[in-house]
C-alpha positions, -999 to +999 in steps of 0.1 A: +806-513+743+825-507+707+812-524+677+827-522+640+811-538+605+831-562+578+820-572+547+828-610+545+818-604+508+856-590+502+868-583+539+869-547+543+856-529+573+832-500+572+840-468+571+809-446+561+778-457+562+762-427+545+788-429+514+789-464+513+834-467+518+845-492+529+885-500+537+910-530+542+918-522+569+904-521+607+915-494+623+907-470+597+872-482+601+841-462+623+838-476+657+805-474+671+782-476+702+762-505+710+734-468+705+749-460+672+752-495+660+718-508+663+705-483+634+735-486+613+727-525+616+694-521+604+705-495+575+727-525+562+704-546+564+680-531+535+718-538+518+729-570+529+716-602+549+729-608+579+749-641+572+774-613+551+783-592+576+805-598+608+801-580+634+835-575+659+822-569+694+844-547+727+870-539+699+897-513+718+901-481+705+876-457+692+888-454+654+868-428+637 
């Protein structure tokens, strides 16, 4: 299972959590395995409310 994260305020997709980089194209964004995603989501929730993020599940392809 793979997941990608979109920020709804500007419709950008997460590329780098560590550097807070968001991109326009979903194909350029990072794809997270479920085990990675849980940690990433918890970190994002320190800066964003859950309603500010959209999660795409089972996105095809590994991206980055």
